NUROBA-27680 format. One record per atom (N, C-alpha, C): residue in three letters; x, y, z. Coordinates in steps of 0.02 Angstrom, whole numbers, padded with zeros to 5 digits, always signed. Layout:
<pts>
AlaXYZ/...
</pts>
This chain:
<pts>
Met+00042-00058+00000/Met+00000+00000+00000/Met+00044+00062+00000/Ala+00026+00111-00038/Ala+00066+00171-00044/Ala+00055+00215+00017/Thr+00108+00248+00038/Thr+00103+00294+00094/Thr+00078+00361+00068/Ala+00047+00399+00111/Ala+00021+00465+00091/Ala+00072+00519+00108/Ser+00077+00567+00065/Ser+00121+00623+00078/Ser+00085+00673+00123/Ser+00119+00727+00141/Ser+00088+00776+00185/Ser+00029+00810+00153/Ala+00025+00810+00086/Ala-00031+00841+00052/Ala-00089+00792+00043/Gly-00079+00728+00064/Gly-00132+00680+00058/Gly-00129+00639-00006/Tyr-00080+00651-00048/Tyr-00074+00614-00110/Tyr-00025+00556-00101/Pro-00035+00501-00135/Pro+00011+00444-00128/Pro+00081+00462-00153/Glu+00131+00436-00119/Glu+00200+00446-00139/Glu+00215+00403-00200/Ser+00255+00429-00245/Ser+00270+00390-00305/Ser+00335+00351-00297/Gly+00370+00359-00241/Gly+00432+00324-00230/Gly+00493+00363-00256/Arg+00481+00417-00289/Arg+00537+00458-00314/Arg+00553+00512-00263/Thr+00615+00535-00264/Thr+00634+00589-00219/Thr+00604+00654-00242/Arg+00604+00702-00196/Arg+00576+00767-00213/Arg+00615+00799-00270/Ala+00681+00791-00270/Ala+00722+00820-00324/Ala+00706+00788-00391/Ala+00694+00723-00391/Ala+00677+00689-00454/Ala+00608+00711-00479/Arg+00562+00723-00434/Arg+00496+00747-00455/Arg+00499+00818-00481/Ala+00543+00859-00452/Ala+00549+00929-00472/Ala+00586+00937-00538/Glu+00625+00886-00556/Glu+00663+00891-00618/Glu+00616+00891-00677/Arg+00626+00938-00721/Arg+00583+00943-00780/Arg+00606+00895-00833/His+00558+00869-00869/His+00575+00826-00926/His+00583+00871-00987/Ala+00645+00881-01008/Ala+00658+00925-01065/Ala+00653+00884-01129/Ser+00628+00917-01180/Ser+00625+00884-01245/Ser+00671+00920-01293/Ala+00701+00883-01337/Ala+00748+00912-01386/Ala+00709+00941-01444/Glu+00742+00987-01478/Glu+00713+01012-01539/Glu+00722+00960-01593/Thr+00693+00972-01650/Thr+00702+00927-01706/Thr+00774+00930-01728/Lys+00793+00890-01776/Lys+00861+00891-01800/Lys+00877+00961-01828/Pro+00940+00980-01830/Pro+00958+01046-01855/Pro+00930+01059-01925/Ala+00913+01121-01939/Ala+00880+01139-02002/Ala+00921+01119-02063/Phe+00986+01126-02060/Phe+01027+01110-02118/Phe+01030+01036-02134/Lys+01005+00994-02088/Lys+01004+00922-02100/Lys+00936+00899-02127/Ser+00889+00944-02135/Ser+00822+00925-02156/Ser+00813+00933-02231/Thr+00770+00892-02259/Thr+00755+00895-02331/Thr+00723+00962-02348/Glu+00680+00987-02304/Glu+00645+01049-02319/Glu+00694+01108-02327/Phe+00750+01105-02293/Phe+00800+01158-02301/Phe+00829+01158-02372/Phe+00845+01099-02397/Phe+00874+01095-02464/Phe+00823+01114-02517/Val+00760+01097-02506/Val+00707+01117-02553/Val+00700+01193-02551/Tyr+00703+01222-02492/Tyr+00698+01295-02485/Tyr+00756+01330-02522/Val+00817+01307-02511/Val+00875+01337-02544/Val+00869+01330-02620/Ala+00849+01271-02643/Ala+00841+01260-02715/Ala+00788+01306-02745/Ala+00733+01316-02709/Ala+00679+01359-02733/Ala+00702+01432-02736/Val+00739+01454-02686/Val+00764+01523-02686/Val+00813+01534-02744/Val+00859+01487-02753/Val+00906+01493-02808/Val+00869+01492-02875/Ala+00819+01449-02882/Ala+00781+01445-02944/Ala+00745+01511-02959/Val+00715+01542-02909/Val+00680+01605-02918/Val+00729+01660-02940/Leu+00786+01664-02906/Leu+00835+01716-02923/Leu+00866+01705-02992/Val+00881+01643-03009/Val+00909+01629-03075/Val+00857+01643-03129/Ala+00795+01623-03118/Ala+00743+01637-03167/Ala+00734+01712-03177/Ser+00737+01750-03125/Ser+00731+01823-03131/Ser+00789+01852-03172/Ala+00848+01825-03162/Ala+00907+01851-03199/Ala+00905+01829-03271/Val+00882+01769-03285/Val+00884+01741-03353/Val+00828+01768-03397/Val+00768+01775-03370/Val+00710+01795-03410/Val+00723+01863-03443/Gly+00744+01911-03404/Gly+00762+01976-03433/Gly+00703+02010-03467/Ser+00720+02050-03517/Ser+00668+02089-03551/Ser+00651+02057-03619/Asp+00591+02073-03642/Asp+00570+02047-03707/Asp+00586+02099-03762/Ala+00557+02090-03821/Ala+00572+02133-03878/Ala+00552+02206-03865/Ser+00501+02216-03825/Ser+00478+02285-03811/Ser+00514+02315-03751/Arg+00568+02282-03729/Arg+00611+02305-03674/Arg+00574+02310-03607/Val+00525+02265-03597/Val+00489+02262-03534/Val+00514+02201-03497/Asp+00538+02211-03437/Asp+00563+02156-03396/Asp+00503+02115-03372/Arg+00501+02052-03393/Arg+00443+02010-03378/Arg+00446+01980-03308/Phe+00504+01978-03277/Phe+00511+01952-03209/Phe+00562+01996-03172/Pro+00539+02055-03150/Pro+00586+02103-03118/Pro+00612+02078-03051/Ala+00667+02108-03030/Ala+00701+02087-02968/Ala+00657+02097-02907/Asp+00618+02150-02905/Asp+00576+02162-02846/Asp+00523+02107-02839/Gln+00498+02082-02894/Gln+00450+02027-02892/Gln+00485+01962-02869/Ala+00546+01951-02893/Ala+00584+01892-02873/Ala+00598+01893-02797/Trp+00617+01951-02771/Trp+00631+01955-02699/Trp+00567+01948-02658/Phe+00510+01969-02687/Phe+00446+01958-02653/Phe+00433+01883-02646/Tyr+00446+01846-02699/Tyr+00437+01773-02697/Tyr+00486+01741-02648/Val+00547+01766-02645/Val+00596+01740-02597/Val+00571+01753-02525/Thr+00542+01811-02514/Thr+00514+01826-02448/Thr+00457+01778-02430/Leu+00414+01765-02478/Leu+00359+01717-02466/Leu+00387+01648-02451/Leu+00437+01627-02487/Leu+00469+01562-02474/Leu+00499+01560-02404/Thr+00530+01615-02384/Thr+00562+01618-02318/Thr+00509+01614-02262/Val+00455+01649-02270/Val+00401+01647-02220/Val+00373+01576-02216/Gly+00361+01545-02273/Gly+00336+01476-02273/Gly+00384+01428-02240/Tyr+00448+01437-02253/Tyr+00499+01393-02223/Tyr+00501+01403-02147/Met+00498+01465-02124/Met+00499+01477-02052/Met+00438+01448-02018/Ile+00380+01452-02050/Ile+00319+01423-02021/Ile+00326+01347-02018/Ser+00354+01316-02071/Ser+00361+01243-02070/Ser+00410+01221-02016/Arg+00464+01258-02005/Arg+00511+01240-01952/Arg+00479+01248-01884/Gly+00440+01301-01876/Gly+00405+01311-01812/Gly+00357+01255-01797/Leu+00321+01232-01847/Leu+00275+01176-01837/Leu+00313+01112-01822/Ala+00370+01103-01855/Ala+00410+01042-01842/Ala+00437+01042-01771/Lys+00459+01100-01747/Lys+00486+01104-01679/Lys+00430+01098-01628/Cys+00373+01124-01644/Cys+00316+01122-01599/Cys+00293+01050-01588/Gly+00298+01007-01638/Gly+00275+00939-01632/Gly+00327+00890-01609/Ser+00387+00913-01593/Ser+00441+00869-01573/Ser+00431+00845-01502/Arg+00435+00779-01491/Arg+00427+00750-01425/Arg+00486+00706-01407/Glu+00542+00716-01440/Glu+00602+00675-01428/Glu+00636+00697-01364/Pro+00655+00652-01320/Pro+00688+00672-01258/Pro+00756+00703-01272/Ala+00776+00751-01231/Ala+00838+00787-01242/Ala+00899+00746-01224/Asp+00894+00703-01174/Asp+00951+00665-01150/Asp+00953+00596-01184/His+01001+00587-01229/His+01007+00524-01265/His+01060+00478-01236/Thr+01093+00500-01182/Thr+01146+00460-01152/Thr+01117+00406-01107/Thr+01154+00353-01101/Thr+01132+00300-01056/Thr+01173+00303-00992/Ala+01143+00283-00939/Ala+01178+00284-00875/Ala+01230+00228-00873/Thr+01288+00244-00844/Thr+01341+00193-00839/Thr+01348+00169-00768/
</pts>
């Protein structure tokens, strides 16, 4: 039978320090190791190269100006930051991977 603590709740058998210790969780793997990072970098490079290559047409009108390309890069960056935030938010991996010796 479990003994009652001073607050009237059953003791769990752990010390007070062990109960007070917080269970920390690790973040997801570093961003540069994720597939989404490489897709993000490739998309940014593709947008900037496309803007540089398309250039102007016969009527000297730039069909993909630099300001529009940088707008798309900004949108990609916001999307990437949101995806990383969601990935970190859902991470439940314990922070301590070492085994006791």
